PASEBA-1860 file (N, C-alpha, C; in nm, 3 decimals):
! residues 54
1> MKKISALI> -0.296/3.619/1.434/-0.374/3.566/1.324/-0.301/3.445/1.256 ~ -0.169/3.457/1.246/-0.094/3.346/1.185/-0.105/3.220/1.271 ~ -0.101/3.238/1.401/-0.109/3.121/1.491/-0.241/3.049/1.476 ~ -0.347/3.123/1.465/-0.483/3.061/1.451/-0.491/2.990/1.315 ~ -0.440/3.051/1.211/-0.444/2.989/1.080/-0.364/2.857/1.080 ~ -0.248/2.859/1.142/-0.162/2.743/1.152/-0.230/2.632/1.234 ~ -0.293/2.670/1.343/-0.364/2.574/1.426/-0.479/2.513/1.355 ~ -0.556/2.589/1.282/-0.668/2.538/1.204/-0.613/2.442/1.096
9> ALTTFSVG> -0.510/2.479/1.028/-0.451/2.393/0.924/-0.400/2.264/0.987 ~ -0.332/2.268/1.096/-0.280/2.151/1.162/-0.396/2.058/1.207 ~ -0.498/2.116/1.263/-0.613/2.038/1.310/-0.686/1.972/1.192 ~ -0.701/2.045/1.085/-0.769/1.990/0.965/-0.688/1.877/0.908 ~ -0.555/1.892/0.897/-0.466/1.790/0.850/-0.473/1.665/0.935 ~ -0.469/1.685/1.069/-0.470/1.573/1.162/-0.599/1.494/1.154 ~ -0.711/1.564/1.143/-0.837/1.495/1.134/-0.848/1.421/1.002 ~ -0.796/1.480/0.896/-0.798/1.412/0.766/-0.716/1.284/0.764
17> IATAPVTW> -0.598/1.292/0.825/-0.515/1.171/0.835/-0.580/1.066/0.924 ~ -0.638/1.108/1.035/-0.699/1.011/1.127/-0.822/0.945/1.071 ~ -0.889/1.010/0.984/-1.016/0.949/0.930/-0.997/0.887/0.793 ~ -0.880/0.894/0.733/-0.853/0.841/0.600/-0.859/0.686/0.607 ~ -0.919/0.625/0.507/-0.922/0.477/0.508/-0.780/0.420/0.484 ~ -0.752/0.310/0.549/-0.617/0.245/0.533/-0.625/0.143/0.426 ~ -0.528/0.145/0.336/-0.521/0.043/0.232/-0.401/-0.041/0.256 ~ -0.415/-0.170/0.244/-0.304/-0.265/0.264/-0.264/-0.325/0.130
25> AAGTHDHS> -0.134/-0.330/0.105/-0.087/-0.386/-0.021/-0.111/-0.535/-0.029 ~ -0.107/-0.603/0.083/-0.129/-0.744/0.088/-0.275/-0.778/0.129 ~ -0.367/-0.710/0.063/-0.507/-0.723/0.094/-0.564/-0.862/0.062 ~ -0.673/-0.869/-0.005/-0.740/-0.996/-0.025/-0.703/-1.061/-0.158 ~ -0.607/-1.007/-0.230/-0.576/-1.071/-0.359/-0.488/-1.197/-0.339 ~ -0.495/-1.283/-0.436/-0.429/-1.414/-0.425/-0.280/-1.405/-0.447 ~ -0.201/-1.475/-0.359/-0.059/-1.472/-0.375/-0.003/-1.606/-0.421 ~ -0.087/-1.697/-0.465/-0.041/-1.827/-0.509/0.016/-1.822/-0.649
33> PKFGGIVA> 0.110/-1.916/-0.680/0.164/-1.916/-0.821/0.059/-1.958/-0.921 ~ 0.058/-1.892/-1.034/-0.040/-1.917/-1.140/0.014/-2.010/-1.248 ~ 0.146/-2.013/-1.267/0.207/-2.088/-1.377/0.312/-2.185/-1.327 ~ 0.307/-2.227/-1.202/0.398/-2.326/-1.149/0.528/-2.272/-1.104 ~ 0.540/-2.141/-1.084/0.667/-2.083/-1.044/0.668/-2.052/-0.896 ~ 0.755/-1.960/-0.859/0.767/-1.912/-0.720/0.728/-1.766/-0.719 ~ 0.644/-1.730/-0.622/0.595/-1.596/-0.611/0.691/-1.516/-0.521 ~ 0.740/-1.401/-0.570/0.825/-1.309/-0.493/0.751/-1.177/-0.473
41> QGKAFDAE> 0.749/-1.130/-0.355/0.676/-1.007/-0.326/0.776/-0.889/-0.305 ~ 0.743/-0.774/-0.364/0.815/-0.654/-0.339/0.728/-0.559/-0.257 ~ 0.767/-0.437/-0.243/0.683/-0.345/-0.166/0.553/-0.312/-0.239 ~ 0.560/-0.299/-0.369/0.441/-0.258/-0.443/0.404/-0.357/-0.555 ~ 0.457/-0.474/-0.552/0.425/-0.567/-0.662/0.444/-0.711/-0.616 ~ 0.384/-0.806/-0.690/0.404/-0.949/-0.679/0.457/-0.993/-0.816 ~ 0.559/-1.074/-0.813/0.615/-1.127/-0.937/0.627/-1.281/-0.923 ~ 0.592/-1.350/-1.030/0.605/-1.496/-1.033/0.728/-1.530/-1.117
49> LVATPD> 0.820/-1.601/-1.053/0.944/-1.640/-1.120/0.925/-1.786/-1.176 ~ 0.926/-1.801/-1.308/0.906/-1.929/-1.369/1.028/-1.958/-1.456 ~ 1.089/-2.076/-1.441/1.203/-2.116/-1.522/1.157/-2.236/-1.610 ~ 1.185/-2.228/-1.738/1.149/-2.336/-1.829/1.278/-2.387/-1.895 ~ 1.287/-2.518/-1.912/1.410/-2.572/-1.978/1.410/-2.537/-2.127 ~ 1.528/-2.507/-2.183/1.536/-2.476/-2.326/1.552/-2.601/-2.408
END
């Protein structure tokens, strides 16, 4: 009985992973500088580095 339950759980998990929609961090959003700086990308963020003279 444990083997059948484990097999059903594994099958359900596999089907769920296989049919899940894939999301890309670098999708269709714009990566160009907005304020004249340089855009640096991390794993989960985009940062614009802007230096202004004092």
